[in-house]
C-alpha positions as CSV (number, residue, x, y, z in Angstrom):
1,R,8.2,-20.7,-26.2
2,E,10.8,-18.2,-27.4
3,L,9.5,-15.6,-25.0
4,G,9.5,-18.1,-22.2
5,S,13.2,-19.0,-22.9
6,V,14.1,-15.3,-22.8
7,V,12.3,-14.8,-19.5
8,V,14.1,-17.8,-18.0
9,A,17.5,-16.5,-19.2
10,R,16.9,-13.0,-17.8
11,S,15.6,-14.6,-14.5
12,A,18.9,-16.5,-14.2
13,E,20.8,-13.2,-14.6
14,W,18.7,-11.6,-11.9
15,L,19.0,-14.5,-9.5
16,M,22.8,-14.3,-9.7
17,R,22.6,-10.7,-8.5
18,L,19.7,-10.7,-6.1
19,P,20.0,-11.6,-2.4
20,D,19.6,-15.3,-1.6
21,T,16.3,-14.5,0.2
22,T,14.7,-13.0,-2.9
23,R,12.1,-15.0,-4.8
24,I,11.2,-14.6,-8.5
25,F,7.7,-15.2,-9.6
26,L,7.4,-16.2,-13.3
27,N,4.2,-16.2,-15.2
28,L,3.5,-19.4,-17.0
29,H,0.6,-20.0,-19.4
30,P,-1.4,-23.2,-18.7
31,Q,-0.7,-24.3,-22.3
32,E,3.0,-24.5,-21.4
33,L,2.1,-27.4,-19.1
34,I,0.9,-29.6,-21.9
35,D,4.5,-30.6,-22.8
36,A,6.1,-31.6,-19.5
37,T,9.4,-32.4,-21.2
38,A,9.7,-29.1,-23.0
39,L,8.9,-27.2,-19.8
40,S,11.3,-29.1,-17.6
41,T,14.1,-28.7,-20.2
42,R,13.5,-24.9,-20.4
43,M,13.5,-24.7,-16.6
44,E,16.8,-26.5,-16.2
45,V,18.6,-23.2,-16.5
46,L,17.0,-22.1,-13.2
47,Q,17.2,-25.4,-11.3
48,F,20.1,-24.2,-9.2
49,W,17.8,-21.5,-7.8
50,S,14.6,-23.6,-7.9
51,D,13.9,-22.9,-4.2
52,R,13.6,-19.2,-5.1
53,V,11.5,-19.6,-8.3
54,V,7.7,-19.7,-8.2
55,L,5.8,-20.5,-11.4
56,E,2.6,-18.6,-11.6
57,I,-0.3,-20.1,-13.5
58,T,-3.0,-17.5,-14.3
59,E,-6.5,-18.4,-13.3
60,R,-7.7,-16.2,-16.2
61,S,-6.7,-18.8,-18.8
62,E,-9.2,-21.4,-19.7
63,V,-8.0,-24.9,-20.6
64,G,-10.0,-27.8,-21.9
65,A,-11.8,-29.9,-19.4
66,N,-9.9,-33.1,-20.5
67,F,-6.5,-31.5,-19.9
68,S,-4.4,-32.7,-16.9
69,W,-1.5,-30.7,-15.5
70,S,-0.3,-33.5,-13.2
71,G,2.6,-34.7,-15.3
72,A,4.1,-31.3,-15.8
73,L,3.4,-30.2,-12.3
74,E,5.1,-33.3,-10.8
75,R,8.1,-32.7,-13.0
76,V,8.7,-29.0,-12.0
77,K,7.9,-29.7,-8.4
78,E,10.4,-32.6,-8.4
79,M,12.9,-30.0,-9.8
80,G,12.2,-27.9,-6.7
81,F,10.1,-25.2,-8.2
82,Q,7.0,-23.9,-6.4
83,I,3.6,-23.2,-7.9
84,A,1.3,-20.2,-7.6
85,V,-2.2,-19.6,-8.8
86,D,-2.2,-16.0,-10.2
87,D,-5.2,-13.6,-10.4
88,L,-7.3,-15.8,-8.1
89,G,-10.9,-14.5,-8.3
90,S,-10.8,-13.1,-11.8
91,G,-11.1,-16.1,-14.0
92,Y,-12.9,-19.2,-15.0
93,A,-12.4,-22.0,-12.5
94,A,-10.7,-20.9,-9.3
95,L,-11.8,-23.8,-7.1
96,S,-11.0,-26.5,-9.7
97,M,-7.5,-24.9,-10.2
98,L,-6.9,-24.9,-6.5
99,A,-7.8,-28.5,-6.3
100,E,-5.8,-29.6,-9.3
101,L,-2.6,-27.4,-8.8
102,Q,-2.3,-27.6,-5.0
103,P,-0.3,-24.4,-5.1
104,H,2.3,-23.2,-2.7
105,F,1.0,-19.6,-3.2
106,M,-2.4,-18.1,-4.0
107,K,-2.3,-14.7,-5.5
108,V,-5.5,-12.8,-4.8
109,D,-6.5,-10.6,-7.7
110,M,-6.6,-6.8,-7.2
111,S,-10.3,-6.7,-8.0
112,I,-10.8,-8.5,-4.6
113,V,-8.1,-6.5,-2.8
114,R,-9.4,-3.1,-3.8
115,N,-11.4,-1.6,-0.9
116,V,-11.1,-4.8,1.1
117,N,-11.0,-2.6,4.2
118,T,-14.5,-1.2,3.5
119,D,-16.3,-4.1,1.7
120,D,-17.4,-6.8,4.1
121,H,-18.0,-9.4,1.4
122,K,-14.5,-9.0,0.0
123,R,-13.0,-9.2,3.5
124,R,-14.9,-12.4,4.3
125,L,-13.6,-13.9,1.0
126,V,-10.1,-13.0,1.9
127,D,-10.6,-14.5,5.4
128,L,-11.8,-17.8,3.8
129,L,-8.9,-17.9,1.4
130,C,-6.4,-17.3,4.2
131,S,-8.1,-20.1,6.3
132,F,-7.9,-22.4,3.2
133,A,-4.3,-21.5,2.6
134,E,-3.4,-22.2,6.2
135,A,-5.2,-25.6,6.1
136,T,-3.4,-26.6,2.9
137,G,0.1,-25.2,3.6
138,S,-0.1,-22.4,1.1
139,E,0.7,-18.7,1.4
140,V,-1.6,-15.9,0.3
141,V,-0.3,-13.0,-1.8
142,A,-2.5,-9.9,-2.2
143,E,-2.0,-8.2,-5.6
144,G,-2.6,-4.5,-6.2
145,V,-2.4,-3.1,-2.6
146,E,-2.8,0.6,-2.9
147,T,-3.5,2.0,0.5
148,A,-2.3,1.5,4.1
149,E,-5.9,0.7,5.1
150,E,-6.1,-2.1,2.6
151,A,-2.8,-3.4,3.8
152,A,-3.9,-3.4,7.4
153,A,-7.2,-5.2,6.6
154,L,-5.3,-7.8,4.6
155,S,-2.7,-8.3,7.3
156,E,-5.4,-8.7,9.9
157,A,-7.1,-11.3,7.7
158,G,-3.9,-13.3,7.6
159,V,-2.4,-12.5,4.1
160,D,1.2,-13.5,4.1
161,L,2.6,-11.3,1.3
162,M,1.5,-8.1,-0.4
163,Q,2.5,-6.3,-3.6
164,G,1.2,-3.2,-5.2
165,Y,1.5,0.6,-5.6
166,L,1.7,1.1,-1.9
167,Y,5.1,-0.6,-1.8
168,G,6.5,0.7,-5.1
169,E,8.9,3.5,-5.6
């Protein structure tokens, strides 16, 4: 919780300086969704910029089967924050997370992105994710894009946003 509070405070500092069109994606552990009141209280600092803040919930984290995120998700969505499923394709229960979270963004793990331009199975999976995203009003973000060829294949498949070494400097 202490780390989460520091991240929120630093994010507020950045949001004051960044252009109004810039979004910040913040990692959120699924366990933080257990206490909806604590989460919404911590996020109040960022509520002024809520339309620019996306809360990422990693698909790599396993949570008990009896756990429901609906209360916490409703709270932060009512505050104007958006939700992303992070590392999609690398974890425990991707499809159940997509059904439960109804995310605004789906971040495809770099293990799927890597060599998507030469691997037909990966390409078809990205195509399906993009079709699903379009049908549900989500956007697809590709993580770990390293080559122009990967970027071209992802763009052709319908990926909305890309991040990775190719774009860093």
